[in-house]
Backbone as CSV, one residue per row, in Angstrom:
resi,resn,N_x,N_y,N_z,CA_x,CA_y,CA_z,C_x,C_y,C_z
1,MET,0.859,-1.171,0.000,0.000,0.000,0.000,0.900,1.227,0.000
2,SER,0.668,2.136,-0.935,1.463,3.353,-0.932,0.845,4.342,0.040
3,LYS,1.697,5.145,0.635,1.231,6.104,1.632,1.701,7.483,1.255
4,THR,0.932,8.464,1.659,1.319,9.848,1.463,0.977,10.621,2.721
5,SER,1.659,11.706,2.940,1.368,12.502,4.129,0.559,13.722,3.729
6,TYR,-0.215,14.207,4.674,-1.045,15.376,4.460,-1.103,16.144,5.769
7,PRO,-0.641,17.388,5.764,-0.709,18.157,7.013,-2.169,18.493,7.315
8,LEU,-2.624,18.108,8.461,-4.029,18.271,8.823,-4.151,19.218,10.006
9,LYS,-4.925,20.261,9.824,-5.177,21.199,10.917,-6.586,20.966,11.420
10,LEU,-6.706,20.652,12.698,-7.998,20.387,13.317,-8.257,21.389,14.426
11,PRO,-9.517,21.728,14.651,-9.821,22.510,15.849,-9.360,21.719,17.076
12,THR,-8.919,22.415,18.085,-8.387,21.760,19.288,-9.380,20.760,19.860
13,SER,-10.648,21.132,19.926,-11.646,20.236,20.519,-11.799,18.948,19.701
14,VAL,-11.715,19.046,18.376,-11.829,17.867,17.526,-10.607,16.973,17.714
15,LYS,-9.427,17.577,17.750,-8.206,16.787,17.934,-8.219,16.086,19.290
16,GLU,-8.641,16.788,20.326,-8.667,16.178,21.656,-9.651,15.014,21.709
17,ALA,-10.811,15.176,21.071,-11.793,14.084,21.044,-11.241,12.896,20.255
18,ALA,-10.593,13.169,19.123,-10.008,12.096,18.314,-8.898,11.388,19.094
19,GLN,-8.078,12.145,19.794,-7.011,11.533,20.603,-7.599,10.626,21.682
20,ARG,-8.653,11.107,22.324,-9.292,10.314,23.373,-9.854,9.014,22.791
21,LEU,-10.545,9.116,21.659,-11.134,7.927,21.050,-10.058,6.959,20.535
22,ALA,-8.976,7.506,19.989,-7.877,6.654,19.533,-7.264,5.907,20.713
23,ARG,-7.073,6.628,21.806,-6.514,6.014,23.004,-7.436,4.896,23.506
24,GLU,-8.764,5.158,23.506,-9.723,4.138,23.936,-9.691,2.916,23.018
25,ASP,-9.435,3.139,21.723,-9.355,2.037,20.764,-7.986,1.368,20.767
26,GLY,-7.018,1.979,21.452,-5.683,1.395,21.524,-4.889,1.542,20.239
27,VAL,-5.146,2.623,19.484,-4.426,2.861,18.234,-3.854,4.273,18.258
28,SER,-2.962,4.528,17.310,-2.393,5.874,17.217,-3.440,6.839,16.657
29,LEU,-3.222,8.107,16.912,-4.119,9.130,16.368,-4.114,9.060,14.847
30,ASN,-2.936,8.873,14.261,-2.836,8.785,12.808,-3.672,7.622,12.264
31,GLN,-3.562,6.468,12.894,-4.326,5.311,12.443,-5.813,5.556,12.628
32,TRP,-6.202,6.149,13.736,-7.614,6.402,14.009,-8.206,7.354,12.966
33,ILE,-7.470,8.421,12.639,-7.946,9.377,11.631,-8.010,8.708,10.262
34,SER,-7.017,7.886,9.923,-7.029,7.181,8.637,-8.261,6.300,8.506
35,VAL,-8.591,5.564,9.552,-9.764,4.690,9.523,-11.041,5.522,9.441
36,ALA,-11.094,6.629,10.175,-12.282,7.488,10.144,-12.515,8.055,8.742
37,VAL,-11.445,8.481,8.090,-11.569,9.005,6.721,-12.007,7.890,5.781
38,ALA,-11.430,6.707,5.918,-11.812,5.578,5.060,-13.283,5.210,5.256
39,GLN,-13.747,5.236,6.501,-15.162,4.941,6.772,-16.065,5.978,6.122
40,LYS,-15.691,7.236,6.206,-16.495,8.307,5.602,-16.530,8.153,4.086
41,ILE,-15.399,7.844,3.481,-15.353,7.626,2.026,-16.286,6.477,1.654
42,GLY,-16.227,5.393,2.405,-17.099,4.251,2.131,-18.570,4.622,2.247
43,ALA,-18.934,5.384,3.270,-20.332,5.771,3.457,-20.812,6.671,2.328
44,VAL,-20.001,7.641,1.947,-20.395,8.569,0.885,-20.503,7.839,-0.450
45,GLU,-19.513,7.014,-0.760,-19.556,6.298,-2.036,-20.682,5.271,-2.066
46,THR,-20.962,4.631,-0.946,-22.069,3.676,-0.889,-23.389,4.406,-1.077
47,ALA,-23.560,5.545,-0.418,-24.796,6.316,-0.559,-24.971,6.798,-1.990
48,ALA,-23.900,7.290,-2.598,-23.993,7.770,-3.979,-24.357,6.634,-4.917
49,ASP,-23.762,5.458,-4.701,-24.068,4.299,-5.529,-25.523,3.874,-5.335
50,PHE,-25.967,3.806,-4.092,-27.341,3.415,-3.796,-28.331,4.387,-4.430
51,LEU,-28.093,5.674,-4.230,-29.024,6.666,-4.779,-29.010,6.658,-6.298
52,GLY,-27.854,6.422,-6.888,-27.773,6.329,-8.342,-28.575,5.157,-8.875
53,ARG,-28.460,4.003,-8.200,-29.246,2.834,-8.616,-30.731,3.071,-8.385
54,ARG,-31.049,3.686,-7.257,-32.457,3.943,-6.915,-33.093,4.898,-7.916
55,ALA,-32.350,5.899,-8.344,-32.886,6.865,-9.303,-33.007,6.241,-10.682
56,GLY,-32.158,5.281,-10.992,-32.200,4.628,-12.291,-32.037,5.648,-13.408
57,ALA,-32.931,5.583,-14.356,-32.864,6.494,-15.504,-33.723,7.738,-15.289
58,ALA,-34.200,7.942,-14.066,-35.055,9.105,-13.793,-34.297,10.399,-14.034
59,ARG,-35.036,11.377,-14.483,-34.473,12.712,-14.710,-35.252,13.699,-13.864
60,PRO,-34.690,14.864,-13.557,-35.427,15.854,-12.767,-36.798,16.185,-13.357
61,ALA,-36.903,16.223,-14.670,-38.190,16.541,-15.303,-39.247,15.481,-14.996
62,ASP,-38.825,14.252,-14.671,-39.778,13.194,-14.346,-40.561,13.504,-13.065
63,LEU,-40.052,14.398,-12.239,-40.718,14.740,-10.985,-41.791,15.806,-11.160
64,LEU,-41.818,16.481,-12.292,-42.758,17.583,-12.493,-44.214,17.184,-12.281
65,PRO,-44.678,16.028,-12.763,-46.079,15.667,-12.496,-46.393,15.579,-11.002
66,PHE,-45.443,15.088,-10.210,-45.660,14.999,-8.764,-45.685,16.381,-8.137
67,LEU,-44.791,17.240,-8.577,-44.765,18.598,-8.049,-46.018,19.363,-8.452
68,ASP,-46.497,19.143,-9.668,-47.707,19.818,-10.122,-48.927,19.373,-9.321
69,ALA,-48.922,18.126,-8.854,-50.054,17.604,-8.095,-49.992,17.971,-6.612
70,ALA,-48.880,18.495,-6.176,-48.717,18.835,-4.759,-49.604,20.020,-4.397
71,LYS,-50.047,20.040,-3.154,-50.889,21.140,-2.675,-50.078,22.435,-2.679
72,ARG,-50.779,23.506,-2.933,-50.139,24.823,-2.904,-50.431,25.465,-1.554
73,GLU,-49.617,25.154,-0.574,-49.798,25.693,0.772,-48.530,26.409,1.186
74,PRO,-48.683,27.463,1.978,-47.467,28.106,2.492,-46.774,27.152,3.472
75,PRO,-45.474,27.307,3.642,-44.768,26.423,4.571,-45.241,26.640,6.005
76,ALA,-45.131,25.616,6.796,-45.442,25.734,8.221,-44.488,26.734,8.851
77,ALA,-44.911,27.362,9.912,-44.089,28.386,10.565,-42.702,27.857,10.920
78,ALA,-42.623,26.599,11.324,-41.338,26.015,11.703,-40.429,25.791,10.495
79,ASP,-40.989,25.844,9.285,-40.209,25.585,8.074,-39.782,26.854,7.347
80,THR,-40.051,28.001,7.902,-39.672,29.241,7.227,-38.242,29.617,7.576
81,LEU,-37.654,30.431,6.726,-36.260,30.842,6.923,-36.145,32.237,7.514
82,ASP,-37.264,32.836,7.898,-37.219,34.218,8.355,-36.945,34.353,9.850
83,ARG,-36.504,33.295,10.478,-36.138,33.391,11.889,-34.813,32.671,12.103
84,ALA,-34.165,33.034,13.160,-32.852,32.435,13.441,-33.031,30.954,13.751
85,PRO,-32.133,30.117,13.249,-32.251,28.683,13.541,-32.053,28.421,15.030
86,ARG,-32.781,27.447,15.525,-32.649,27.082,16.931,-31.433,26.198,17.115
87,ARG,-30.744,26.386,18.207,-29.613,25.516,18.535,-30.136,24.267,19.194
88,ARG,-29.586,23.145,18.794,-29.995,21.879,19.398,-29.213,21.643,20.676
89,ASN,-29.909,21.184,21.682,-29.252,20.798,22.947,-28.800,19.373,22.834
90,ARG,-27.633,19.100,23.352,-27.126,17.727,23.298,-27.124,17.133,24.651
């Protein structure tokens, strides 16, 4: 396997969390980040492949009949963009 280096700048909080998780997994930070990136690549490529197969030969214009049949209602108050987004509590 060929390897290459890439200087990575992370926010301190992200690096500290990654270090903690790497330590809990018993691996180096470098190995933990490499696996995390590989997992993300797999998820994105799998999703793109799935959605591509699911869409098949559909084109955006194929959705027009469904959009034309949709009710013409204003968005619910919670769906408007004219207010500041709420912060989620964790």
